[in-house]
C-alpha positions as CSV (number, residue, x, y, z in Angstrom):
1,M,74.6,107.9,-237.7
2,A,73.5,110.2,-234.7
3,K,70.5,111.4,-232.9
4,I,70.8,114.6,-231.5
5,L,68.6,116.0,-228.8
6,I,68.7,120.1,-228.7
7,V,67.5,121.5,-225.4
8,D,66.7,125.2,-225.2
9,D,63.6,127.0,-224.0
10,E,64.0,129.4,-226.8
11,Q,62.4,127.9,-230.4
12,D,64.6,130.2,-232.2
13,I,67.8,129.0,-230.9
14,R,66.6,125.6,-231.4
15,E,66.0,126.1,-234.9
16,I,69.1,128.0,-235.3
17,L,71.4,125.4,-233.9
18,S,69.6,122.5,-235.9
19,M,70.0,124.5,-239.3
20,M,73.7,125.0,-238.0
21,I,74.3,121.4,-237.4
22,E,72.6,120.1,-240.6
23,G,74.9,122.7,-242.6
24,V,78.2,121.7,-240.9
25,S,77.2,118.0,-241.0
26,E,77.3,117.7,-244.6
27,G,78.9,114.2,-245.5
28,V,78.1,112.9,-242.1
29,C,74.9,110.8,-241.3
30,V,73.0,112.8,-238.7
31,H,69.9,110.4,-238.5
32,D,67.8,112.6,-236.7
33,I,67.5,116.0,-234.6
34,I,64.9,116.3,-231.9
35,Y,64.1,119.0,-229.8
36,A,63.0,119.8,-225.9
37,E,62.1,123.1,-224.4
38,S,62.9,122.4,-221.0
39,G,65.5,120.3,-218.8
40,N,62.5,118.1,-217.5
41,K,61.1,117.4,-220.9
42,A,64.7,116.5,-222.1
43,I,65.2,114.0,-219.3
44,A,61.9,112.4,-220.2
45,Q,63.2,112.1,-223.8
46,L,66.2,110.5,-222.7
47,K,64.5,108.1,-220.6
48,S,62.1,107.0,-223.4
49,D,64.6,107.1,-226.3
50,K,67.9,105.0,-225.7
51,S,69.0,105.9,-229.4
52,I,69.9,109.7,-228.5
53,S,73.6,109.8,-228.9
54,I,74.2,113.6,-228.3
55,V,72.8,116.2,-226.2
56,F,73.1,120.0,-226.9
57,C,71.7,121.8,-224.0
58,D,71.2,125.4,-222.7
59,Y,71.6,125.8,-218.8
60,R,68.9,128.3,-217.7
61,M,65.6,127.1,-218.5
62,Q,62.3,126.9,-216.8
63,D,61.1,123.6,-215.7
64,G,64.5,121.8,-215.1
65,N,67.8,123.6,-216.3
66,G,70.9,121.9,-217.9
67,G,72.6,120.9,-214.8
68,D,69.4,118.6,-214.1
69,V,69.7,117.2,-217.8
70,Y,73.5,116.6,-217.2
71,T,73.1,115.2,-213.6
72,H,70.4,112.6,-215.0
73,I,72.9,111.6,-218.0
74,H,75.7,111.1,-215.5
75,N,73.8,109.3,-212.8
76,E,72.3,106.9,-215.4
77,G,75.7,106.1,-216.7
78,N,75.1,107.2,-220.1
79,K,77.9,107.8,-222.1
80,L,76.6,110.3,-224.5
81,P,78.3,113.6,-225.0
82,Y,76.8,116.5,-223.4
83,I,77.6,120.0,-225.1
84,M,76.3,122.8,-222.8
85,I,75.6,125.9,-224.8
86,S,75.0,128.8,-222.5
87,T,76.2,132.2,-221.5
88,D,76.8,130.5,-218.1
89,R,80.2,128.5,-217.9
90,P,80.1,125.0,-216.5
91,E,82.6,125.6,-213.7
92,D,80.0,128.3,-212.5
93,H,77.8,125.3,-211.5
94,E,78.8,122.6,-209.1
95,E,77.1,119.8,-210.9
96,L,79.0,120.8,-214.2
97,S,82.3,121.7,-212.4
98,K,83.9,118.3,-213.5
99,F,81.7,117.5,-216.6
100,R,84.7,117.3,-218.8
101,D,86.2,114.6,-216.7
102,H,83.4,112.5,-216.9
103,H,83.5,112.3,-220.7
104,P,86.1,113.2,-223.1
105,M,83.6,114.6,-225.6
106,N,81.7,116.8,-223.2
107,S,82.1,120.3,-224.5
108,Y,80.9,123.8,-223.9
109,L,79.9,126.4,-226.4
110,S,79.4,130.1,-225.1
111,K,76.4,131.9,-226.4
112,P,76.6,133.4,-228.9
113,F,78.8,130.9,-230.9
114,D,79.7,130.9,-234.4
115,I,79.5,128.2,-237.2
116,D,83.3,127.6,-237.0
117,C,83.0,126.7,-233.0
118,L,80.0,124.4,-233.8
119,S,81.8,122.9,-236.7
120,R,84.9,122.1,-234.7
121,T,82.8,120.6,-232.0
122,L,80.9,118.4,-234.3
123,A,84.4,117.3,-235.8
124,E,85.6,116.3,-232.5
125,L,82.5,114.3,-231.8
């Protein structure tokens, strides 16, 4: 069972990603999908809800970016996978340059991504 946090400042992206996750997760127990529209709101949710087990996060957002979210996860010693979903690449940002080394399940999906890429990422998780 998984509790997934989707972080993106665009509501349409949050909803589409949620539908895609639900579509490819048939047969997998996805307990809950929750949302945050900014990095700082995601950090607040991560602090208050220790049952979150996967984070899908955009990079470029107002009020805290994806690097802030990742830095919080890493500095807190959380062992939950962080999946960056962005047109930016992780190696473009210093705080994310070694994020794959910090957790074997950390991953990256380039926007726009398709259902097959998402399905492979979820299968690996």
